[in-house]
C-alpha positions as CSV (number, residue, x, y, z in Angstrom):
1,X,-183.1,-45.7,-55.4
2,X,-181.1,-43.1,-57.4
3,X,-177.9,-41.9,-55.9
4,X,-178.1,-38.5,-54.2
5,X,-176.3,-35.8,-56.2
6,X,-172.9,-34.9,-54.9
7,X,-173.1,-31.4,-53.5
8,X,-171.0,-28.8,-55.3
9,X,-168.0,-27.6,-53.4
10,X,-168.1,-24.2,-51.8
11,X,-165.8,-21.8,-53.6
12,X,-164.0,-19.0,-51.9
13,X,-164.7,-15.7,-53.5
14,X,-161.2,-14.5,-52.6
15,X,-159.2,-17.2,-54.3
16,X,-161.8,-19.1,-56.3
17,X,-160.7,-22.5,-54.8
18,X,-162.8,-25.0,-53.0
19,X,-162.9,-23.8,-49.4
20,X,-163.5,-25.4,-46.0
21,X,-165.5,-23.6,-43.4
22,X,-162.3,-22.7,-41.6
23,X,-160.9,-21.2,-44.8
24,X,-164.0,-19.0,-45.1
25,X,-163.8,-18.0,-41.5
26,X,-160.2,-17.0,-41.7
27,X,-160.8,-15.0,-44.9
28,X,-163.7,-13.2,-43.3
29,X,-161.7,-12.3,-40.2
30,X,-158.9,-11.0,-42.5
31,X,-161.2,-8.8,-44.4
32,X,-162.8,-7.5,-41.2
33,X,-159.4,-6.5,-39.8
34,X,-158.4,-4.8,-43.0
35,X,-161.7,-2.9,-43.3
36,X,-161.2,-1.4,-39.8
37,X,-158.1,0.3,-41.1
38,X,-159.1,1.1,-44.6
39,X,-159.0,4.9,-45.5
40,X,-162.2,6.5,-46.5
41,X,-160.4,7.7,-49.6
42,X,-157.4,5.6,-50.7
43,X,-154.7,7.8,-52.0
44,X,-151.9,5.2,-52.4
45,X,-152.8,1.5,-52.9
46,X,-149.9,-0.9,-52.2
47,X,-150.4,-4.2,-54.0
48,X,-148.6,-7.3,-53.0
49,X,-149.2,-10.9,-54.3
50,X,-151.0,-12.6,-51.3
51,X,-151.5,-12.2,-47.6
52,X,-149.1,-14.2,-45.3
53,X,-150.0,-17.8,-44.5
54,X,-149.9,-17.1,-40.8
55,X,-152.8,-14.7,-40.0
56,X,-150.7,-13.2,-37.1
57,X,-148.2,-11.9,-39.7
58,X,-150.8,-9.7,-41.5
59,X,-150.1,-6.0,-41.3
60,X,-153.7,-5.3,-40.3
61,X,-153.4,-7.3,-37.0
62,X,-150.1,-5.6,-36.2
63,X,-151.6,-4.1,-33.0
64,X,-152.0,-7.6,-31.6
65,X,-148.2,-7.9,-31.3
66,X,-148.2,-11.5,-32.4
67,X,-146.3,-11.3,-35.7
68,X,-143.2,-13.5,-36.3
69,X,-139.8,-11.9,-36.1
70,X,-139.4,-11.8,-39.9
71,X,-142.8,-10.2,-40.4
72,X,-142.2,-7.6,-37.7
73,X,-139.0,-6.5,-39.5
74,X,-140.8,-6.3,-42.8
75,X,-143.8,-4.4,-41.5
76,X,-141.6,-1.9,-39.7
77,X,-139.7,-1.4,-42.9
78,X,-142.9,-0.9,-44.8
79,X,-144.0,1.7,-42.3
80,X,-140.7,3.5,-42.6
81,X,-141.0,3.6,-46.4
82,X,-144.3,5.6,-46.1
83,X,-142.8,7.9,-43.4
84,X,-144.3,6.4,-40.3
85,X,-142.1,6.6,-37.2
86,X,-140.9,3.3,-35.8
87,X,-141.1,4.4,-32.2
88,X,-144.9,4.8,-32.4
89,X,-147.1,2.1,-31.0
90,X,-148.6,-0.4,-33.4
91,X,-152.0,1.1,-33.0
92,X,-150.7,4.6,-33.8
93,X,-148.8,3.3,-36.8
94,X,-151.9,1.7,-38.3
95,X,-153.8,4.9,-37.6
96,X,-151.1,6.9,-39.3
97,X,-151.2,4.6,-42.3
98,X,-155.0,5.2,-42.6
99,X,-154.6,9.0,-42.2
100,X,-152.1,9.0,-45.0
101,X,-154.6,7.3,-47.3
102,X,-152.4,4.3,-47.7
103,X,-154.0,0.8,-48.0
104,X,-152.4,-2.6,-48.6
105,X,-154.3,-4.9,-51.0
106,X,-153.4,-8.3,-52.5
107,X,-153.6,-9.8,-56.0
108,X,-155.3,-12.8,-54.4
109,X,-157.1,-12.2,-51.1
110,X,-156.1,-15.6,-49.7
111,X,-152.6,-17.0,-48.9
112,X,-151.0,-19.2,-51.6
113,X,-150.7,-22.8,-50.7
114,X,-147.3,-24.4,-50.7
115,X,-148.1,-26.4,-53.8
116,X,-149.8,-23.5,-55.7
117,X,-148.2,-22.7,-59.1
118,X,-146.4,-19.4,-59.1
119,X,-147.2,-18.8,-62.7
120,X,-150.3,-17.2,-64.3
121,X,-151.3,-15.5,-61.0
122,X,-151.9,-12.2,-62.8
123,X,-154.0,-13.9,-65.5
124,X,-156.0,-15.8,-62.9
125,X,-156.6,-13.2,-60.2
126,X,-155.8,-9.9,-62.1
127,X,-159.2,-9.4,-63.6
128,X,-160.8,-9.5,-60.2
129,X,-158.2,-7.1,-58.8
130,X,-159.0,-4.7,-61.7
131,X,-162.6,-4.8,-60.6
132,X,-161.7,-4.1,-57.0
133,X,-159.5,-1.2,-58.0
134,X,-162.2,0.2,-60.4
135,X,-165.3,-0.1,-58.2
136,X,-164.1,-0.3,-54.6
137,X,-160.6,1.0,-54.0
138,X,-160.6,3.8,-56.5
139,X,-157.0,4.9,-55.6
140,X,-155.2,7.9,-57.0
141,X,-151.8,6.1,-57.1
142,X,-150.9,2.4,-57.2
143,X,-147.6,0.9,-56.2
144,X,-146.7,-2.8,-56.9
145,X,-144.6,-4.3,-54.1
146,X,-142.0,-6.9,-55.1
147,X,-142.2,-9.6,-56.0
148,X,-144.7,-8.7,-58.7
149,X,-146.7,-11.4,-60.4
150,X,-145.7,-11.8,-64.1
151,X,-147.9,-9.7,-66.3
152,X,-149.7,-7.8,-63.5
153,X,-148.2,-4.4,-64.5
154,X,-149.2,-4.8,-68.1
155,X,-152.6,-5.9,-67.1
156,X,-153.1,-2.8,-65.0
157,X,-151.8,-0.6,-67.8
158,X,-154.2,-2.2,-70.3
159,X,-157.1,-1.6,-67.8
160,X,-156.3,2.1,-67.9
161,X,-154.3,2.5,-64.7
162,X,-151.0,3.3,-66.4
163,X,-150.9,6.9,-65.3
164,X,-151.5,5.9,-61.6
165,X,-148.7,3.3,-61.4
166,X,-145.8,4.4,-59.3
167,X,-142.4,3.7,-60.9
168,X,-144.2,2.8,-64.1
169,X,-145.4,-0.4,-62.5
170,X,-142.0,-1.8,-61.6
171,X,-141.9,-3.7,-58.4
172,X,-140.9,-1.7,-55.3
173,X,-138.8,-3.8,-53.0
174,X,-139.2,-3.0,-49.3
175,X,-135.6,-2.9,-48.0
176,X,-134.2,-4.2,-44.8
177,X,-135.0,-2.1,-41.8
178,X,-131.3,-1.4,-41.1
179,X,-130.6,-0.3,-44.7
180,X,-131.0,3.4,-44.3
181,X,-130.0,4.5,-47.8
182,X,-132.3,2.0,-49.5
183,X,-135.2,3.0,-47.1
184,X,-134.6,6.7,-47.9
185,X,-134.8,6.0,-51.6
186,X,-138.1,4.0,-51.4
187,X,-139.4,6.6,-48.9
188,X,-138.8,9.3,-51.4
189,X,-140.6,7.4,-54.2
190,X,-143.6,6.5,-52.1
191,X,-143.7,9.9,-50.4
192,X,-143.9,11.6,-53.8
193,X,-146.8,9.2,-54.6
194,X,-148.6,10.1,-51.3
195,X,-148.2,13.8,-52.0
196,X,-149.5,13.4,-55.5
197,X,-152.5,11.5,-54.2
198,X,-153.3,14.3,-51.8
199,X,-153.1,17.0,-54.5
200,X,-156.5,18.6,-55.3
């Protein structure tokens, strides 16, 4: 009796790696949460490398109040950088982000594993990001958040997005929440990008 063929592994369409059912469920839940807060028209697309490993630390589940202390500080700083008041409730902050046309996307839509190589991320995931920007996000401005994967800025410029890249594609570091001067500087940069994205 011939041996039964080994079934092909299920590949995640977010990271391209073999995926368990739990991995797929987590990714689906992450996309559903993000879609709830996605602006109808994306003016400013903020691109970081990958979502956090802990789903509770994702910005789009902020209203669940379950993020770690470190992630809470980062998310509040990010909100401050796009002009959203820290005293507002998490629900109102996310609503403000949506109203301003700001959306957070990732180079890879799944968290990086501890043993994942940090090199060639742009080469591996960049072409899919370019497709998402071209056919789905269609933003008027794009800001790359630090740390930026090597080669990502050049890839986006080659794809024709050079005139949309904030700060010429240089990584924008989100400062500490108590660093008022640095927050003001980044707020000015991103505020200008938001204004430009709202211009007719």
